C-alpha positions as CSV (number, residue, x, y, z in Angstrom):
1,X,-8.3,37.5,6.3
2,X,-6.6,34.8,4.2
3,X,-9.9,32.8,4.1
4,X,-11.8,35.9,2.9
5,X,-9.3,36.4,0.1
6,X,-9.5,32.7,-0.8
7,X,-13.3,32.8,-0.9
8,X,-13.2,36.0,-3.0
9,X,-10.8,34.3,-5.4
10,X,-13.0,31.3,-5.8
11,X,-16.0,33.4,-6.6
12,X,-14.2,35.6,-9.2
13,X,-16.5,36.0,-12.2
14,X,-15.7,33.6,-15.0
15,X,-17.7,33.7,-18.3
16,X,-19.7,30.7,-19.3
17,X,-17.7,30.2,-22.4
18,X,-14.4,30.3,-20.6
19,X,-15.7,28.0,-17.8
20,X,-17.1,25.3,-20.1
21,X,-14.0,25.4,-22.2
22,X,-11.8,24.9,-19.1
23,X,-13.9,21.9,-18.2
24,X,-14.0,20.5,-21.7
25,X,-10.9,18.2,-21.3
26,X,-12.9,16.1,-18.7
27,X,-15.7,15.8,-21.3
28,X,-13.2,14.8,-23.9
29,X,-11.8,12.2,-21.6
30,X,-15.1,10.7,-20.7
31,X,-16.6,10.8,-24.2
32,X,-13.5,9.3,-25.7
33,X,-13.5,6.5,-23.2
34,X,-17.2,5.8,-23.4
35,X,-17.5,6.1,-27.2
36,X,-14.5,3.9,-27.9
37,X,-15.6,1.3,-25.4
38,X,-19.1,1.2,-26.9
39,X,-17.6,0.8,-30.4
40,X,-15.3,-2.0,-29.2
41,X,-18.1,-3.5,-27.1
42,X,-15.8,-3.8,-24.1
43,X,-15.4,-1.2,-21.4
44,X,-12.2,-2.8,-20.1
45,X,-10.0,-2.7,-23.2
46,X,-9.7,1.1,-23.8
47,X,-6.5,2.1,-22.0
48,X,-7.1,5.0,-19.6
49,X,-3.6,6.3,-20.4
50,X,-4.5,6.9,-24.1
51,X,-7.7,8.7,-23.2
52,X,-5.8,10.9,-20.8
53,X,-3.1,11.7,-23.4
54,X,-5.7,12.9,-25.9
55,X,-7.6,14.9,-23.3
56,X,-4.3,16.4,-22.1
57,X,-3.4,17.4,-25.6
58,X,-6.8,19.1,-26.0
59,X,-6.3,20.9,-22.6
60,X,-2.9,22.3,-23.7
61,X,-4.4,23.6,-26.9
62,X,-6.8,25.7,-24.8
63,X,-4.0,28.0,-23.9
64,X,-3.0,29.4,-27.4
65,X,-1.6,32.7,-26.0
66,X,1.0,30.9,-24.0
67,X,4.4,29.5,-25.1
68,X,4.5,25.8,-25.4
69,X,7.1,25.5,-22.6
70,X,4.9,27.6,-20.3
71,X,1.9,25.2,-21.0
72,X,4.1,22.2,-20.4
73,X,5.3,23.7,-17.1
74,X,1.8,24.2,-15.9
75,X,0.9,20.7,-16.9
76,X,4.0,19.3,-15.2
77,X,3.4,21.2,-12.0
78,X,0.4,18.8,-11.3
79,X,2.5,15.6,-11.3
80,X,5.3,17.4,-9.4
81,X,2.9,18.0,-6.5
82,X,4.3,16.3,-3.4
83,X,1.0,14.5,-2.8
84,X,1.2,12.9,-6.2
85,X,4.8,11.9,-5.8
86,X,4.1,10.4,-2.4
87,X,1.4,8.3,-4.0
88,X,3.8,7.1,-6.6
89,X,6.3,6.0,-3.9
90,X,3.5,4.0,-2.3
91,X,2.6,2.4,-5.7
92,X,6.2,1.3,-6.2
93,X,6.6,-0.2,-2.7
94,X,3.1,-1.7,-2.9
95,X,3.9,-3.5,-6.2
96,X,7.2,-4.8,-4.7
97,X,5.5,-6.1,-1.5
98,X,2.5,-7.6,-3.3
99,X,4.7,-9.6,-5.7
100,X,7.2,-10.6,-3.0
101,X,4.5,-11.7,-0.5
102,X,2.8,-13.8,-3.2
103,X,6.1,-15.3,-4.3
104,X,7.2,-16.4,-0.9
105,X,3.7,-17.8,0.0
106,X,2.7,-15.2,2.6
107,X,-0.6,-14.3,0.9
108,X,-1.5,-18.0,0.2
109,X,-0.9,-18.8,3.9
110,X,-3.1,-15.9,5.0
111,X,-5.9,-16.9,2.6
112,X,-5.8,-20.5,3.8
113,X,-5.9,-19.4,7.4
114,X,-9.0,-17.3,6.6
115,X,-10.7,-20.1,4.7
116,X,-10.2,-22.5,7.5
117,X,-11.8,-20.0,10.0
118,X,-14.8,-18.8,8.0
119,X,-17.7,-20.6,6.3
120,X,-17.8,-19.9,2.6
121,X,-21.0,-17.9,2.9
122,X,-19.4,-15.4,5.2
123,X,-16.1,-14.8,3.5
124,X,-17.3,-11.6,1.7
125,X,-19.1,-10.2,4.8
126,X,-16.1,-11.0,6.9
127,X,-13.8,-9.2,4.4
128,X,-16.0,-6.2,4.4
129,X,-16.2,-6.0,8.2
130,X,-12.4,-6.3,8.5
131,X,-11.9,-3.7,5.8
132,X,-14.2,-1.2,7.6
133,X,-12.5,-1.9,10.9
134,X,-9.0,-1.5,9.6
135,X,-9.8,1.7,7.6
136,X,-11.5,3.1,10.7
137,X,-8.4,2.3,12.8
138,X,-5.8,3.8,10.5
139,X,-7.9,6.6,8.9
140,X,-6.7,6.1,5.4
141,X,-8.3,4.3,2.4
142,X,-4.9,4.0,0.7
143,X,-3.3,2.1,3.6
144,X,-6.2,-0.2,3.8
145,X,-6.2,-0.9,0.1
146,X,-2.5,-1.6,0.1
147,X,-2.8,-4.0,3.0
148,X,-5.9,-6.0,2.0
149,X,-6.2,-5.9,-1.8
150,X,-3.5,-8.6,-2.5
151,X,-5.2,-10.8,0.1
152,X,-8.7,-10.2,-1.4
153,X,-7.4,-11.0,-4.9
154,X,-5.8,-14.3,-3.8
155,X,-9.0,-15.1,-1.8
156,X,-11.0,-14.6,-5.0
157,X,-8.7,-16.8,-7.1
158,X,-8.7,-19.6,-4.4
159,X,-12.4,-19.7,-4.0
160,X,-13.2,-19.2,-7.7
161,X,-14.8,-15.8,-7.1
162,X,-14.7,-12.7,-9.2
163,X,-11.5,-10.7,-8.6
164,X,-13.1,-7.3,-9.4
165,X,-15.9,-8.2,-6.9
166,X,-13.6,-9.1,-4.1
167,X,-11.3,-6.1,-4.7
168,X,-14.3,-3.8,-4.8
169,X,-15.4,-5.0,-1.4
170,X,-12.0,-3.7,-0.1
171,X,-12.2,-0.5,-2.1
172,X,-15.7,0.3,-0.9
173,X,-15.1,-0.7,2.7
174,X,-11.8,1.3,2.9
175,X,-13.8,4.5,2.5
176,X,-15.9,3.7,5.5
177,X,-13.0,4.6,7.7
178,X,-11.7,7.3,5.4
179,X,-15.1,9.0,5.9
180,X,-15.5,8.4,9.7
181,X,-12.1,8.0,11.3
182,X,-10.9,10.8,13.7
183,X,-7.4,10.6,12.2
184,X,-8.5,10.7,8.5
185,X,-7.2,13.7,6.6
186,X,-10.7,14.2,5.1
187,X,-12.2,14.4,8.6
188,X,-9.6,17.0,9.6
189,X,-10.1,19.0,6.5
190,X,-13.9,19.0,6.8
191,X,-14.1,19.8,10.5
192,X,-11.5,22.6,10.2
193,X,-13.2,24.1,7.2
194,X,-16.6,24.2,8.9
195,X,-15.1,24.9,12.4
196,X,-16.8,22.1,14.2
197,X,-15.6,19.5,16.7
198,X,-14.6,16.1,15.3
199,X,-16.9,14.3,17.8
200,X,-19.9,16.3,16.6
201,X,-19.1,15.7,12.9
202,X,-18.7,12.0,13.7
203,X,-22.1,11.7,15.4
204,X,-23.8,13.5,12.5
205,X,-21.9,11.4,9.9
206,X,-22.8,8.2,11.6
207,X,-26.4,8.7,10.8
208,X,-25.5,8.6,7.1
209,X,-22.6,6.1,6.9
210,X,-23.7,3.4,9.4
211,X,-27.1,2.6,7.8
212,X,-25.3,2.3,4.4
213,X,-22.7,-0.1,5.9
214,X,-25.3,-2.2,7.7
215,X,-27.5,-2.5,4.5
216,X,-24.5,-3.5,2.4
217,X,-23.3,-6.0,5.0
218,X,-26.8,-7.5,4.9
219,X,-26.6,-7.7,1.1
220,X,-23.2,-9.5,1.3
221,X,-24.6,-12.0,3.8
222,X,-27.7,-12.6,1.6
223,X,-25.7,-13.1,-1.5
224,X,-23.3,-15.4,0.3
225,X,-26.1,-17.6,1.7
226,X,-28.0,-17.7,-1.6
227,X,-24.8,-18.6,-3.6
228,X,-24.3,-22.3,-4.3
229,X,-21.9,-24.1,-2.0
230,X,-18.3,-23.8,-3.2
231,X,-15.7,-26.4,-2.8
232,X,-12.1,-25.3,-2.6
233,X,-9.0,-26.8,-1.1
234,X,-7.5,-25.5,2.1
235,X,-3.9,-26.5,2.3
236,X,-2.9,-27.4,5.8
237,X,0.5,-27.9,7.1
238,X,3.2,-26.1,9.1
239,X,3.3,-23.0,7.0
240,X,1.2,-20.7,9.1
241,X,4.4,-18.8,10.1
242,X,4.3,-17.4,6.5
243,X,1.4,-15.2,7.7
244,X,3.8,-13.1,9.8
245,X,4.7,-10.6,7.0
246,X,1.1,-10.0,6.4
247,X,0.3,-9.6,10.1
248,X,3.2,-7.1,10.4
249,X,1.7,-5.0,7.6
250,X,-1.8,-5.0,9.1
251,X,-0.7,-4.4,12.7
252,X,1.8,-1.6,11.9
253,X,-0.8,0.0,9.6
254,X,-3.4,-0.1,12.4
255,X,-0.8,1.5,14.7
256,X,-0.8,4.6,12.5
257,X,2.7,4.1,11.1
258,X,3.5,5.8,7.8
259,X,2.4,3.5,4.9
260,X,5.9,3.7,3.3
261,X,7.4,2.3,6.5
262,X,4.7,-0.3,6.8
263,X,5.4,-1.6,3.2
264,X,9.2,-1.5,3.9
265,X,8.7,-3.6,7.0
266,X,6.5,-6.0,5.1
267,X,9.2,-6.4,2.4
268,X,12.0,-6.9,5.0
269,X,10.0,-9.5,6.9
270,X,9.3,-11.5,3.6
271,X,13.0,-11.5,2.8
272,X,14.0,-12.6,6.3
273,X,11.4,-15.4,6.5
274,X,12.3,-16.7,3.0
275,X,16.0,-16.7,3.7
276,X,15.4,-18.6,7.0
277,X,13.5,-21.2,5.0
278,X,15.9,-23.0,2.6
279,X,12.9,-24.2,0.5
280,X,11.9,-20.6,-0.3
281,X,13.3,-18.4,-3.0
282,X,16.8,-17.0,-2.9
283,X,17.8,-13.4,-2.7
284,X,18.2,-12.9,-6.4
285,X,14.9,-14.5,-7.1
286,X,13.2,-12.2,-4.6
287,X,14.8,-9.2,-6.2
288,X,13.3,-10.4,-9.5
289,X,9.9,-10.8,-8.0
290,X,10.0,-7.2,-6.6
291,X,11.2,-5.8,-9.9
292,X,8.3,-7.5,-11.7
293,X,5.9,-6.2,-9.1
294,X,7.1,-2.6,-9.6
295,X,6.9,-3.0,-13.4
296,X,3.3,-4.2,-13.0
297,X,2.5,-0.8,-11.5
298,X,3.9,1.2,-14.4
299,X,0.5,1.7,-16.1
300,X,-0.9,2.9,-12.8
301,X,1.9,5.4,-12.3
302,X,1.6,6.7,-15.9
303,X,-2.2,7.3,-15.5
304,X,-1.6,9.0,-12.2
305,X,0.9,11.4,-13.7
306,X,-1.3,12.2,-16.7
307,X,-4.4,12.7,-14.6
308,X,-2.6,15.1,-12.3
309,X,-1.3,17.1,-15.2
310,X,-4.7,17.3,-16.9
311,X,-6.5,18.3,-13.7
312,X,-3.9,21.0,-13.0
313,X,-4.5,22.6,-16.4
314,X,-8.3,22.5,-15.8
315,X,-7.8,24.2,-12.4
316,X,-5.4,26.8,-13.9
317,X,-7.9,27.7,-16.6
318,X,-10.6,28.3,-14.1
319,X,-12.7,25.2,-14.4
320,X,-13.2,24.7,-10.6
321,X,-13.9,28.4,-10.0
322,X,-16.6,28.2,-12.7
323,X,-18.2,25.2,-11.1
324,X,-18.4,27.0,-7.8
325,X,-19.8,30.1,-9.5
326,X,-22.6,28.3,-11.3
327,X,-23.6,26.1,-8.4
328,X,-23.8,28.9,-5.8
329,X,-25.7,31.3,-8.1
330,X,-29.3,30.0,-7.3
331,X,-29.6,28.6,-3.8
332,X,-33.0,28.6,-2.0
333,X,-33.6,27.2,1.4
334,X,-31.6,24.8,3.7
335,X,-32.2,21.7,1.5
336,X,-31.0,23.5,-1.6
337,X,-28.0,24.7,0.3
338,X,-27.1,21.2,1.4
339,X,-27.5,19.9,-2.2
340,X,-25.2,22.6,-3.5
341,X,-22.6,21.8,-0.9
342,X,-22.8,18.1,-1.8
343,X,-22.6,18.9,-5.6
344,X,-19.7,21.5,-5.1
345,X,-17.4,19.0,-3.3
346,X,-18.4,16.1,-5.6
347,X,-17.8,18.0,-8.9
348,X,-14.6,19.5,-7.5
349,X,-13.4,16.0,-6.6
350,X,-14.1,14.9,-10.2
351,X,-11.8,17.8,-11.3
352,X,-9.0,17.2,-8.7
353,X,-9.2,13.4,-8.1
354,X,-8.3,14.1,-4.5
355,X,-11.0,14.2,-1.8
356,X,-8.9,16.1,0.7
357,X,-8.0,18.8,-1.8
358,X,-11.6,19.0,-3.0
359,X,-12.8,19.6,0.6
360,X,-10.1,22.3,1.2
361,X,-11.0,24.0,-2.1
362,X,-14.7,24.5,-1.4
363,X,-14.5,24.5,2.4
364,X,-14.6,28.3,3.0
365,X,-17.4,28.8,0.5
366,X,-19.4,25.9,2.0
367,X,-19.1,27.4,5.4
368,X,-20.4,30.7,4.0
369,X,-23.4,28.8,2.4
370,X,-24.1,26.9,5.6
371,X,-24.2,30.1,7.6
372,X,-26.3,32.1,5.2
373,X,-28.9,29.4,4.7
374,X,-29.0,28.1,8.3
375,X,-27.4,24.6,7.6
376,X,-26.0,23.0,10.7
377,X,-22.2,23.2,10.2
378,X,-21.9,19.6,11.5
379,X,-24.2,18.5,8.7
380,X,-22.3,20.6,6.2
381,X,-19.0,19.0,7.3
382,X,-20.5,15.6,7.1
383,X,-21.7,16.3,3.5
384,X,-18.2,17.6,2.5
385,X,-16.5,14.5,3.8
386,X,-19.0,11.9,2.7
387,X,-19.6,13.2,-0.8
388,X,-15.9,13.6,-1.5
389,X,-15.3,10.0,-0.4
390,X,-18.1,8.7,-2.6
391,X,-16.7,10.4,-5.7
392,X,-13.1,9.5,-4.9
393,X,-14.1,5.8,-4.7
394,X,-16.0,5.6,-8.0
395,X,-13.9,7.7,-10.4
396,X,-11.7,5.3,-12.3
397,X,-8.7,7.7,-12.2
398,X,-8.7,8.2,-8.5
399,X,-5.6,7.1,-6.6
400,X,-7.5,4.4,-4.6
401,X,-9.2,2.8,-7.7
402,X,-5.9,2.9,-9.6
403,X,-4.1,1.3,-6.7
404,X,-6.6,-1.5,-6.3
405,X,-6.7,-2.0,-10.1
406,X,-2.9,-2.2,-10.2
407,X,-2.7,-4.8,-7.4
408,X,-5.6,-6.8,-8.8
409,X,-4.4,-6.5,-12.4
410,X,-7.9,-5.4,-13.7
411,X,-9.3,-2.3,-15.2
412,X,-10.5,0.3,-12.5
413,X,-13.8,0.4,-14.4
414,X,-14.4,-3.2,-13.5
415,X,-15.1,-2.2,-9.9
416,X,-18.0,0.1,-10.7
417,X,-20.9,-2.5,-10.6
418,X,-19.6,-3.9,-7.3
419,X,-19.1,-0.7,-5.3
420,X,-22.2,-1.4,-3.2
421,X,-21.1,0.6,-0.2
422,X,-20.4,3.8,-2.3
423,X,-23.8,3.6,-4.0
424,X,-25.6,2.9,-0.7
425,X,-23.8,5.9,0.9
426,X,-24.8,8.1,-2.0
427,X,-28.4,7.1,-1.5
428,X,-28.2,7.9,2.2
429,X,-26.8,11.3,1.4
430,X,-29.8,12.0,-0.9
431,X,-32.2,10.8,1.8
432,X,-30.5,12.9,4.5
433,X,-30.9,16.0,2.3
434,X,-34.5,15.3,1.2
435,X,-35.7,14.4,4.8
436,X,-33.2,16.8,6.4
437,X,-31.7,14.4,9.0
438,X,-30.2,14.3,11.4
439,X,-31.9,17.4,12.8
440,X,-30.8,17.0,16.5
441,X,-27.3,15.9,17.4
442,X,-25.9,16.8,20.8
443,X,-22.9,19.0,20.7
444,X,-19.7,18.2,22.5
445,X,-19.0,20.4,25.5
446,X,-16.7,23.2,24.9
447,X,-13.1,22.5,25.7
């Protein structure tokens, strides 16, 4: 009964003028960012925060009949969402841990251990495989990014590689597990929305995600082999015990422990090891490091709050409802229905910057479309999950991109040319719709 009401609310008729006006703040944000970047000649110099402030001011002007305080309350309800605040707590602890781990030598020790174990040509492929494995194990892209981005950044700096490139490997690979893992919130949301078993969705999804991952791994191997030999120093010595904080973070994350607890354990282990070693920094020095790390995440936190407020206003004004209304108006055939499901969740994700929320928002209407046009619900669930993960990875204001950018100290736009896995996954989605595969996937026995 509640699902029927939800579906009815989503399909409530919204005029074209009202719908386009509701969505216009996103156009203002994108046009402002692109136009200014073109004029400057550098896509990395335009601050996202300024673009969001201007777009947010425009969004608030679109509600002239409301008192200013009422508009501000609606805008503020976005950042006040518990999911947004939870992400901010993660950002704060991640900044503290990243700075502390680097300051006491934990990241350097981990990088040296990796360089001593892998040939130069296989560093990037190895990083991608490890990222896919960890994200698959813990079911969260955020946890994977928190654990591996500082390591990837230091690895790039040590080997003379591109920091955005190395960080993008982690960012792209982290969504492999976010998309496929049985314990991922996107998997849970997609399977519940379409009422299919996780095993069935996984087997269907594998036909799309695995070929993309294999192709990208092959590209990384080819690029590594073709690259000129790099010479870098691997510092040997008795400092391998500095790897312990990093191992604690990775192992506890793979055990499914809450990421806030994981980061807290990493911080505590860094402090303990540094205090046990008289040559390491003192307690006050470590507090300074953590403070600087937290301050380094301030831009990331500000952009997250502004984006959440802007997207809340867009949702309140009916922007998402209008998208659903337009896209579901002219559907013909199974392939058309699949394309609409993919576009629905993708564009909703652009407007919410949260892949799980996007899936939940369009889940009921997607199930209705799948039933009416004879789309296998397992394929529909796979499209919901996969497309939301693709968009979440490539939008520069998504939590994961902002997290990686904050830890790598680069613009989130810098990742776009290097997100090979996301682009390959998008190509596989298109192919799966055009050629309508997989057509036969065995169902799990009823429980």
